[in-house]
LUMTI-646919 format. One record per residue (C-alpha): z, x, y; residue in three letters. Coordinates in steps of 0.2 Angstrom, whole numbers, plus 5000, padded with zeros to 4 digits. Layout:
<sites>
ZXYALA ...
</sites>
This chain:
<sites>
549057495589UNK 547457575596UNK 546857655581UNK 545057635576UNK 544857585558UNK 543357655548UNK 542857565532UNK 542057665518UNK 540257635516UNK 539457705501UNK 537557735502UNK 536457755487UNK 534757835493UNK 533457895480UNK 534857925467UNK 535958025479UNK 537657955482UNK 538857995496UNK 540157925507UNK 539657895525UNK 541357855533UNK 543157895530UNK 544357765522UNK 545357675534UNK 547157725536UNK 548457615528UNK 549257485539UNK 551157505542UNK 552257445528UNK 553057315539UNK 551357235542UNK 551057225523UNK 552657135520UNK 552357005534UNK 550556975527UNK 551156955510UNK 552656835515UNK 551456735525UNK 550156715511UNK 551456665499UNK 552256535511UNK 550456465515UNK 550056455496UNK 551656365492UNK 551456245506UNK 549656205500UNK 550256175482UNK 551656065488UNK 550555965498UNK 549255945484UNK 550655895472UNK 551355765484UNK 549655675485UNK 549455665466UNK 550755545461UNK 550955355463UNK 551455305481UNK 552755175476UNK 553855285465UNK 553255195449UNK 552455255434UNK 550855355435UNK 550155295418UNK 549055145416UNK 547355085411UNK 545755065422UNK 544654915421UNK 544454745429UNK 545854665419UNK 547254775427UNK 548254685440UNK 548354765457UNK 550054845461UNK 550154755478UNK 549654575482UNK 548054555491UNK 548054555510UNK 547954385519UNK 546454355531UNK 546654225545UNK 545054155554UNK 545554045569UNK 544453925579UNK 545053815594UNK 544053665600UNK 543753645614UNK 544453795623UNK 544853695638UNK 546353625647UNK 547153485638UNK 547453445619UNK 546453555608UNK 546153565589UNK 546653735581UNK 546053775564UNK 546553925553UNK 545653965537UNK 546854075527UNK 546254175512UNK 546454325502UNK 545354425490UNK 545754295476UNK 545154145487UNK 545954015498UNK 547854025501UNK 548653855498UNK 550353795501UNK 550753905516UNK 551753875531UNK 550653905546UNK 551153895565UNK 550153925581UNK 550853985597UNK 549854005613UNK 550454115628UNK 549654135644UNK 549354325648UNK 550454305664UNK 552354275664UNK 553154105668UNK 552253985658UNK 553053895643UNK 552153925626UNK 551053805617UNK 551853775600UNK 551153685585UNK 551353675566UNK 549653665556UNK 549553555541UNK 548453595526UNK 546853485528UNK 545953555513UNK 546353715502UNK 546653865513UNK 546153765529UNK 547553725541UNK 547353615557UNK 548253525571UNK 547453425585UNK 548953425596UNK 548853605603UNK 549253585622UNK 548353705633UNK 549153665649UNK 548253775661UNK 546553865664UNK 546554055661UNK 546854185649UNK 547854145633UNK 548454235618UNK 548354125603UNK 549454185588UNK 549354115571UNK 550854155559UNK 550654125540UNK 551954135527UNK 551154105510UNK 552054015496UNK 552354185487UNK 553254255502UNK 551754355509UNK 551654355528UNK 550254375540UNK 549954365559UNK 548354355569UNK 548154365588UNK 546554305597UNK 546254315616UNK 545454145622UNK 544854105640UNK 545353915643UNK 544253835656UNK 544353665664UNK 543553505656UNK 
</sites>
């Protein structure tokens, strides 16, 4: 298709009107059909994508009221903040503060696991007890060797929600 397309340009100069170039030839009929089909498919895909993004994600009702009194559709996420004192070989105290958007998470099952970053070492395991609302602790977390450790805190709230947090800790010698 080495045709040169010329587009009509109409000039108006001091009240005189005239066509400067010829109208372009019509593209082949097969090209018109492909363009039209492509445009229809693209428009359909865009409309389908827009419609899919407009409804509720959980398959529930799209009706409701707005305002602070409306309950959230999903429970709030659990946040875990962990400290380990001292980060040195021997017994250490692990504390996990567990909360969500509402406040401290109480009555949860909280466990700590310590794994060295290299293979061959037995993990350090401990169950944390609730010392105050949302604060869980153990003083019997045995860090048996100096080096890099991954400390994992697993939480299961009383309402069934679960959360996991991993922290990299360098354990030194005392």
